[in-house]
FIKOLZA-1660 file (N, C-alpha, C; in steps of 0.1 Angstrom, whole numbers, plus 5000, padded with zeros to 4 digits):
% residues 171
   i   px   py   pz ch aa at
   1 7002 4961 1113  A  M  N
   1 7016 4965 1113  A  M CA
   1 7021 4963 1099  A  M  C
   2 7028 4972 1094  A  A  N
   2 7034 4971 1081  A  A CA
   2 7046 4963 1080  A  A  C
   3 7047 4955 1070  A  T  N
   3 7059 4946 1068  A  T CA
   3 7071 4955 1064  A  T  C
   4 7083 4950 1065  A  H  N
   4 7095 4958 1060  A  H CA
   4 7093 4962 1046  A  H  C
   5 7088 4953 1038  A  T  N
   5 7086 4956 1023  A  T CA
   5 7076 4967 1021  A  T  C
   6 7065 4967 1029  A  V  N
   6 7055 4978 1027  A  V CA
   6 7061 4991 1032  A  V  C
   7 7069 4991 1043  A  Q  N
   7 7075 5003 1048  A  Q CA
   7 7085 5008 1038  A  Q  C
   8 7093 4999 1032  A  N  N
   8 7102 5004 1021  A  N CA
   8 7095 5010 1010  A  N  C
   9 7084 5005 1006  A  L  N
   9 7076 5011 0995  A  L CA
   9 7071 5025 0999  A  L  C
  10 7066 5026 1011  A  K  N
  10 7061 5039 1016  A  K CA
  10 7072 5050 1016  A  K  C
  11 7084 5046 1020  A  E  N
  11 7095 5055 1021  A  E CA
  11 7101 5058 1007  A  E  C
  12 7101 5048 0998  A  S  N
  12 7107 5050 0985  A  S CA
  12 7098 5058 0975  A  S  C
  13 7085 5056 0977  A  K  N
  13 7075 5062 0967  A  K CA
  13 7076 5078 0968  A  K  C
  14 7078 5083 0980  A  D  N
  14 7079 5097 0982  A  D CA
  14 7092 5103 0976  A  D  C
  15 7103 5095 0978  A  R  N
  15 7116 5099 0973  A  R CA
  15 7116 5099 0958  A  R  C
  16 7110 5089 0952  A  Y  N
  16 7109 5088 0937  A  Y CA
  16 7100 5099 0932  A  Y  C
  17 7088 5101 0938  A  A  N
  17 7079 5111 0933  A  A CA
  17 7085 5125 0934  A  A  C
  18 7093 5128 0943  A  S  N
  18 7099 5141 0945  A  S CA
  18 7108 5146 0934  A  S  C
  19 7113 5137 0926  A  T  N
  19 7122 5141 0914  A  T CA
  19 7116 5136 0901  A  T  C
  20 7104 5130 0901  A  F  N
  20 7098 5125 0889  A  F CA
  20 7094 5135 0879  A  F  C
  21 7099 5134 0867  A  I  N
  21 7096 5144 0856  A  I CA
  21 7091 5137 0844  A  I  C
  22 7087 5125 0844  A  S  N
  22 7083 5117 0832  A  S CA
  22 7068 5115 0831  A  S  C
  23 7060 5123 0837  A  G  N
  23 7046 5121 0837  A  G CA
  23 7039 5124 0824  A  G  C
  24 7046 5130 0814  A  S  N
  24 7040 5133 0801  A  S CA
  24 7044 5123 0790  A  S  C
  25 7051 5112 0794  A  L  N
  25 7054 5102 0784  A  L CA
  25 7042 5096 0777  A  L  C
  26 7043 5093 0765  A  A  N
  26 7031 5087 0757  A  A CA
  26 7029 5073 0762  A  A  C
  27 7017 5068 0760  A  L  N
  27 7013 5054 0764  A  L CA
  27 7021 5044 0756  A  L  C
  28 7021 5045 0742  A  P  N
  28 7029 5035 0735  A  P CA
  28 7044 5036 0737  A  P  C
  29 7051 5026 0737  A  P  N
  29 7065 5027 0739  A  P CA
  29 7072 5034 0728  A  P  C
  30 7081 5044 0731  A  A  N
  30 7087 5053 0722  A  A CA
  30 7095 5045 0711  A  A  C
  31 7102 5035 0715  A  K  N
  31 7111 5028 0706  A  K CA
  31 7104 5015 0700  A  K  C
  32 7091 5014 0702  A  E  N
  32 7082 5004 0696  A  E CA
  32 7087 4989 0697  A  E  C
  33 7093 4986 0708  A  Y  N
  33 7096 4972 0710  A  Y CA
  33 7092 4967 0724  A  Y  C
  34 7093 4954 0725  A  L  N
  34 7090 4948 0739  A  L CA
  34 7101 4938 0742  A  L  C
  35 7103 4937 0754  A  V  N
  35 7112 4927 0760  A  V CA
  35 7105 4917 0768  A  V  C
  36 7106 4904 0765  A  L  N
  36 7101 4894 0773  A  L CA
  36 7112 4887 0781  A  L  C
  37 7112 4888 0794  A  T  N
  37 7123 4882 0801  A  T CA
  37 7118 4876 0814  A  T  C
  38 7127 4870 0821  A  C  N
  38 7123 4863 0833  A  C CA
  38 7120 4872 0845  A  C  C
  39 7113 4867 0855  A  M  N
  39 7110 4875 0867  A  M CA
  39 7121 4875 0877  A  M  C
  40 7132 4867 0874  A  D  N
  40 7143 4865 0883  A  D CA
  40 7148 4879 0889  A  D  C
  41 7149 4880 0902  A  A  N
  41 7153 4892 0908  A  A CA
  41 7167 4897 0905  A  A  C
  42 7175 4888 0899  A  R  N
  42 7189 4891 0895  A  R CA
  42 7190 4899 0882  A  R  C
  43 7178 4901 0875  A  I  N
  43 7178 4907 0863  A  I CA
  43 7172 4921 0864  A  I  C
  44 7179 4931 0860  A  D  N
  44 7174 4945 0860  A  D CA
  44 7173 4949 0845  A  D  C
  45 7161 4946 0839  A  P  N
  45 7160 4948 0825  A  P CA
  45 7164 4962 0820  A  P  C
  46 7160 4973 0827  A  A  N
  46 7164 4986 0823  A  A CA
  46 7179 4988 0822  A  A  C
  47 7186 4984 0832  A  A  N
  47 7200 4986 0833  A  A CA
  47 7207 4976 0823  A  A  C
  48 7203 4963 0824  A  A  N
  48 7210 4953 0816  A  A CA
  48 7208 4955 0801  A  A  C
  49 7196 4959 0797  A  F  N
  49 7193 4960 0783  A  F CA
  49 7191 4974 0777  A  F  C
  50 7196 4984 0785  A  G  N
  50 7196 4998 0780  A  G CA
  50 7182 5003 0777  A  G  C
  51 7172 5001 0786  A  I  N
  51 7159 5006 0784  A  I CA
  51 7156 5018 0793  A  I  C
  52 7154 5029 0787  A  D  N
  52 7150 5041 0794  A  D CA
  52 7134 5041 0796  A  D  C
  53 7130 5048 0806  A  L  N
  53 7116 5049 0809  A  L CA
  53 7108 5054 0797  A  L  C
  54 7098 5047 0793  A  G  N
  54 7090 5050 0781  A  G CA
  54 7095 5044 0768  A  G  C
  55 7106 5037 0768  A  D  N
  55 7112 5032 0756  A  D CA
  55 7105 5019 0751  A  D  C
  56 7102 5010 0760  A  A  N
  56 7097 4997 0756  A  A CA
  56 7088 4991 0767  A  A  C
  57 7080 4981 0762  A  H  N
  57 7073 4973 0772  A  H CA
  57 7082 4962 0777  A  H  C
  58 7081 4959 0790  A  V  N
  58 7089 4948 0796  A  V CA
  58 7079 4938 0802  A  V  C
  59 7078 4926 0797  A  I  N
  59 7070 4916 0802  A  I CA
  59 7079 4906 0809  A  I  C
  60 7075 4903 0822  A  R  N
  60 7083 4894 0830  A  R CA
  60 7074 4882 0835  A  R  C
  61 7079 4870 0834  A  N  N
  61 7073 4859 0840  A  N CA
  61 7083 4848 0842  A  N  C
  62 7080 4838 0850  A  A  N
  62 7089 4828 0853  A  A CA
  62 7094 4821 0841  A  A  C
  63 7107 4822 0838  A  G  N
  63 7112 4815 0826  A  G CA
  63 7111 4823 0813  A  G  C
  64 7106 4835 0813  A  A  N
  64 7103 4842 0801  A  A CA
  64 7096 4834 0791  A  A  C
  65 7085 4828 0795  A  L  N
  65 7077 4818 0787  A  L CA
  65 7068 4826 0777  A  L  C
  66 7070 4824 0764  A  A  N
  66 7063 4831 0754  A  A CA
  66 7048 4827 0755  A  A  C
  67 7044 4815 0758  A  Q  N
  67 7030 4811 0759  A  Q CA
  67 7023 4819 0770  A  Q  C
  68 7030 4821 0781  A  D  N
  68 7024 4829 0792  A  D CA
  68 7022 4844 0789  A  D  C
  69 7031 4849 0780  A  A  N
  69 7031 4863 0777  A  A CA
  69 7023 4867 0765  A  A  C
  70 7017 4857 0758  A  L  N
  70 7010 4860 0745  A  L CA
  70 6999 4871 0747  A  L  C
  71 6991 4870 0758  A  R  N
  71 6981 4881 0759  A  R CA
  71 6987 4895 0759  A  R  C
  72 6997 4896 0767  A  S  N
  72 7004 4910 0768  A  S CA
  72 7011 4913 0755  A  S  C
  73 7016 4903 0748  A  I  N
  73 7023 4906 0735  A  I CA
  73 7012 4911 0725  A  I  C
  74 7001 4905 0725  A  V  N
  74 6990 4909 0715  A  V CA
  74 6986 4923 0718  A  V  C
  75 6984 4927 0731  A  I  N
  75 6980 4940 0735  A  I CA
  75 6991 4950 0730  A  I  C
  76 7004 4947 0734  A  S  N
  76 7015 4955 0730  A  S CA
  76 7016 4958 0715  A  S  C
  77 7014 4947 0708  A  Q  N
  77 7016 4948 0693  A  Q CA
  77 7003 4954 0686  A  Q  C
  78 6992 4949 0689  A  Q  N
  78 6980 4953 0682  A  Q CA
  78 6974 4966 0687  A  Q  C
  79 6975 4969 0700  A  L  N
  79 6969 4981 0705  A  L CA
  79 6979 4993 0708  A  L  C
  80 6992 4989 0709  A  L  N
  80 7001 4999 0713  A  L CA
  80 7013 5000 0704  A  L  C
  81 7013 4993 0693  A  G  N
  81 7022 4995 0681  A  G CA
  81 7036 4990 0682  A  G  C
  82 7039 4981 0691  A  T  N
  82 7053 4976 0691  A  T CA
  82 7055 4968 0678  A  T  C
  83 7068 4968 0673  A  Q  N
  83 7072 4962 0661  A  Q CA
  83 7083 4952 0662  A  Q  C
  84 7087 4950 0674  A  E  N
  84 7098 4940 0676  A  E CA
  84 7097 4934 0690  A  E  C
  85 7101 4921 0691  A  I  N
  85 7102 4914 0703  A  I CA
  85 7116 4909 0706  A  I  C
  86 7121 4911 0718  A  L  N
  86 7133 4906 0722  A  L CA
  86 7130 4896 0733  A  L  C
  87 7132 4883 0731  A  L  N
  87 7129 4873 0741  A  L CA
  87 7143 4870 0748  A  L  C
  88 7143 4872 0761  A  I  N
  88 7156 4870 0768  A  I CA
  88 7155 4861 0780  A  I  C
  89 7160 4849 0779  A  K  N
  89 7160 4840 0790  A  K CA
  89 7174 4842 0797  A  K  C
  90 7177 4834 0807  A  H  N
  90 7190 4836 0814  A  H CA
  90 7196 4824 0820  A  H  C
  91 7209 4824 0822  A  T  N
  91 7216 4813 0829  A  T CA
  91 7211 4812 0843  A  T  C
  92 7212 4801 0849  A  G  N
  92 7209 4798 0863  A  G CA
  92 7194 4800 0866  A  G  C
  93 7186 4798 0856  A  C  N
  93 7171 4800 0857  A  C CA
  93 7165 4788 0865  A  C  C
  94 7156 4791 0874  A  G  N
  94 7150 4781 0882  A  G CA
  94 7142 4771 0874  A  G  C
  95 7138 4776 0862  A  M  N
  95 7130 4767 0853  A  M CA
  95 7138 4755 0848  A  M  C
  96 7151 4756 0850  A  L  N
  96 7160 4745 0845  A  L CA
  96 7161 4733 0855  A  L  C
  97 7155 4735 0867  A  I  N
  97 7159 4726 0878  A  I CA
  97 7147 4717 0883  A  I  C
  98 7135 4718 0877  A  F  N
  98 7124 4710 0881  A  F CA
  98 7116 4705 0869  A  F  C
  99 7107 4696 0872  A  Q  N
  99 7097 4691 0862  A  Q CA
  99 7083 4697 0866  A  Q  C
 100 7074 4697 0856  A  D  N
 100 7061 4702 0859  A  D CA
 100 7054 4694 0871  A  D  C
 101 7056 4681 0871  A  E  N
 101 7051 4673 0882  A  E CA
 101 7056 4677 0895  A  E  C
 102 7069 4681 0896  A  D  N
 102 7074 4685 0909  A  D CA
 102 7067 4697 0914  A  D  C
 103 7065 4707 0905  A  A  N
 103 7058 4719 0910  A  A CA
 103 7043 4716 0914  A  A  C
 104 7037 4708 0906  A  C  N
 104 7023 4704 0910  A  C CA
 104 7023 4697 0924  A  C  C
 105 7033 4688 0926  A  G  N
 105 7033 4682 0939  A  G CA
 105 7036 4691 0950  A  G  C
 106 7044 4701 0948  A  V  N
 106 7046 4711 0959  A  V CA
 106 7033 4719 0962  A  V  C
 107 7026 4723 0951  A  V  N
 107 7013 4730 0953  A  V CA
 107 7004 4721 0961  A  V  C
 108 7003 4708 0958  A  K  N
 108 6994 4699 0965  A  K CA
 108 6998 4698 0980  A  K  C
 109 7011 4696 0982  A  Q  N
 109 7016 4695 0995  A  Q CA
 109 7014 4707 1004  A  Q  C
 110 7017 4719 0998  A  N  N
 110 7016 4731 1006  A  N CA
 110 7003 4738 1006  A  N  C
 111 6995 4736 0996  A  L  N
 111 6982 4743 0995  A  L CA
 111 6970 4734 0995  A  L  C
 112 6972 4721 0994  A  G  N
 112 6961 4711 0995  A  G CA
 112 6955 4707 0981  A  G  C
 113 6946 4697 0983  A  D  N
 113 6940 4691 0971  A  D CA
 113 6932 4701 0962  A  D  C
 114 6925 4710 0969  A  E  N
 114 6917 4720 0961  A  E CA
 114 6925 4729 0952  A  E  C
 115 6937 4733 0957  A  A  N
 115 6946 4741 0949  A  A CA
 115 6952 4732 0938  A  A  C
 116 6955 4720 0941  A  H  N
 116 6960 4711 0931  A  H CA
 116 6950 4709 0920  A  H  C
 117 6937 4708 0924  A  Q  N
 117 6926 4706 0914  A  Q CA
 117 6925 4719 0906  A  Q  C
 118 6926 4730 0912  A  E  N
 118 6925 4743 0905  A  E CA
 118 6936 4744 0894  A  E  C
 119 6948 4739 0896  A  L  N
 119 6958 4739 0886  A  L CA
 119 6953 4731 0874  A  L  C
 120 6946 4720 0876  A  R  N
 120 6941 4712 0865  A  R CA
 120 6929 4719 0858  A  R  C
 121 6920 4725 0866  A  T  N
 121 6908 4731 0861  A  T CA
 121 6912 4743 0852  A  T  C
 122 6922 4751 0857  A  R  N
 122 6927 4762 0849  A  R CA
 122 6937 4759 0839  A  R  C
 123 6941 4746 0838  A  N  N
 123 6951 4741 0828  A  N CA
 123 6964 4749 0830  A  N  C
 124 6968 4751 0842  A  I  N
 124 6981 4758 0845  A  I CA
 124 6992 4748 0844  A  I  C
 125 7001 4751 0836  A  Q  N
 125 7014 4743 0834  A  Q CA
 125 7025 4752 0837  A  Q  C
 126 7035 4747 0844  A  F  N
 126 7046 4756 0848  A  F CA
 126 7057 4758 0837  A  F  C
 127 7058 4749 0828  A  G  N
 127 7067 4751 0816  A  G CA
 127 7081 4751 0819  A  G  C
 128 7086 4742 0828  A  P  N
 128 7101 4742 0829  A  P CA
 128 7107 4736 0817  A  P  C
 129 7120 4739 0815  A  F  N
 129 7128 4734 0804  A  F CA
 129 7141 4729 0808  A  F  C
 130 7146 4719 0801  A  P  N
 130 7159 4713 0805  A  P CA
 130 7171 4719 0798  A  P  C
 131 7169 4726 0787  A  N  N
 131 7180 4731 0779  A  N CA
 131 7177 4746 0776  A  N  C
 132 7185 4755 0780  A  L  N
 132 7183 4769 0779  A  L CA
 132 7182 4774 0765  A  L  C
 133 7192 4771 0757  A  E  N
 133 7193 4776 0743  A  E CA
 133 7181 4770 0735  A  E  C
 134 7178 4758 0737  A  K  N
 134 7167 4752 0730  A  K CA
 134 7154 4758 0734  A  K  C
 135 7152 4762 0747  A  A  N
 135 7140 4769 0751  A  A CA
 135 7139 4782 0745  A  A  C
 136 7150 4789 0743  A  V  N
 136 7150 4802 0736  A  V CA
 136 7145 4800 0721  A  V  C
 137 7151 4790 0715  A  E  N
 137 7147 4787 0701  A  E CA
 137 7132 4783 0700  A  E  C
 138 7128 4774 0709  A  D  N
 138 7114 4770 0709  A  D CA
 138 7104 4781 0711  A  D  C
 139 7107 4790 0720  A  D  N
 139 7098 4802 0723  A  D CA
 139 7098 4812 0711  A  D  C
 140 7110 4814 0705  A  V  N
 140 7110 4823 0694  A  V CA
 140 7101 4816 0682  A  V  C
 141 7103 4803 0680  A  A  N
 141 7095 4796 0670  A  A CA
 141 7080 4797 0674  A  A  C
 142 7076 4796 0686  A  L  N
 142 7062 4797 0690  A  L CA
 142 7057 4810 0686  A  L  C
 143 7064 4821 0689  A  L  N
 143 7060 4834 0686  A  L CA
 143 7059 4836 0670  A  L  C
 144 7069 4832 0663  A  K  N
 144 7069 4833 0649  A  K CA
 144 7058 4825 0642  A  K  C
 145 7054 4814 0648  A  N  N
 145 7044 4806 0642  A  N CA
 145 7030 4809 0647  A  N  C
 146 7029 4818 0657  A  S  N
 146 7016 4821 0662  A  S CA
 146 7008 4831 0653  A  S  C
 147 6996 4828 0651  A  K  N
 147 6987 4837 0643  A  K CA
 147 6984 4849 0651  A  K  C
 148 6987 4850 0664  A  L  N
 148 6985 4861 0673  A  L CA
 148 6996 4872 0672  A  L  C
 149 7007 4868 0665  A  V  N
 149 7018 4877 0663  A  V CA
 149 7019 4880 0648  A  V  C
 150 7019 4893 0645  A  S  N
 150 7020 4896 0631  A  S CA
 150 7033 4891 0624  A  S  C
 151 7032 4887 0612  A  D  N
 151 7044 4883 0605  A  D CA
 151 7055 4894 0603  A  D  C
 152 7050 4906 0604  A  S  N
 152 7059 4918 0602  A  S CA
 152 7068 4921 0615  A  S  C
 153 7065 4914 0626  A  I  N
 153 7072 4917 0638  A  I CA
 153 7086 4910 0638  A  I  C
 154 7096 4918 0641  A  A  N
 154 7110 4912 0642  A  A CA
 154 7111 4905 0656  A  A  C
 155 7115 4893 0656  A  I  N
 155 7116 4885 0669  A  I CA
 155 7130 4879 0670  A  I  C
 156 7137 4882 0681  A  S  N
 156 7150 4876 0683  A  S CA
 156 7150 4869 0697  A  S  C
 157 7160 4860 0699  A  G  N
 157 7161 4853 0711  A  G CA
 157 7175 4854 0717  A  G  C
 158 7176 4856 0730  A  W  N
 158 7188 4859 0737  A  W CA
 158 7190 4851 0750  A  W  C
 159 7202 4851 0755  A  V  N
 159 7205 4845 0768  A  V CA
 159 7213 4856 0776  A  V  C
 160 7208 4860 0787  A  Y  N
 160 7215 4869 0796  A  Y CA
 160 7222 4860 0806  A  Y  C
 161 7235 4863 0808  A  E  N
 161 7244 4856 0817  A  E CA
 161 7244 4863 0831  A  E  C
 162 7237 4857 0841  A  V  N
 162 7236 4864 0854  A  V CA
 162 7250 4865 0860  A  V  C
 163 7259 4856 0856  A  E  N
 163 7272 4856 0862  A  E CA
 163 7281 4868 0857  A  E  C
 164 7278 4873 0845  A  T  N
 164 7287 4883 0839  A  T CA
 164 7280 4896 0835  A  T  C
 165 7267 4895 0834  A  G  N
 165 7259 4906 0829  A  G CA
 165 7259 4908 0814  A  G  C
 166 7265 4898 0807  A  R  N
 166 7265 4898 0792  A  R CA
 166 7253 4892 0786  A  R  C
 167 7250 4895 0774  A  V  N
 167 7238 4890 0767  A  V CA
 167 7244 4884 0754  A  V  C
 168 7239 4872 0750  A  K  N
 168 7244 4867 0737  A  K CA
 168 7231 4863 0729  A  K  C
 169 7232 4865 0716  A  Q  N
 169 7221 4862 0707  A  Q CA
 169 7221 4847 0704  A  Q  C
 170 7209 4841 0705  A  I  N
 170 7208 4827 0701  A  I CA
 170 7201 4825 0688  A  I  C
 171 7190 4833 0686  A  V  N
 171 7182 4833 0673  A  V CA
 171 7181 4847 0669  A  V  C
% end
């Protein structure tokens, strides 16, 4: 039996495909930039940041963590020609409300010792941060100092306000 989510996908895919006219877009993003933002469901990167289909790569992960996104950033930059990175964190982020040990404890409690051990074996760290603007500054610095990101890449850091829909530049 299909879940409500699967049923929604099945119904939406046909509606979307019936008016789809963008099948000939090029693989590299037309505007040669990428956005790294949080996976938070309250953020619609296309609408909030003015991204049309085919314009940019959008990388999303919990907290818009640069460390987690490096693999995709390298592919975007080195193989697909992006020349700019916009790192956008947001107010009200869940990454502001816990410590790494808390998340590990929840994994252990809910999934057991083997899952907890796998976190250690894979060296998975959740990367919470206590200060939003400092986290933006730190992640921009990580990208600027990484040998995996070309020195020619423009990198800026922003905070999206989920309460107002506004974006302000931090770095």
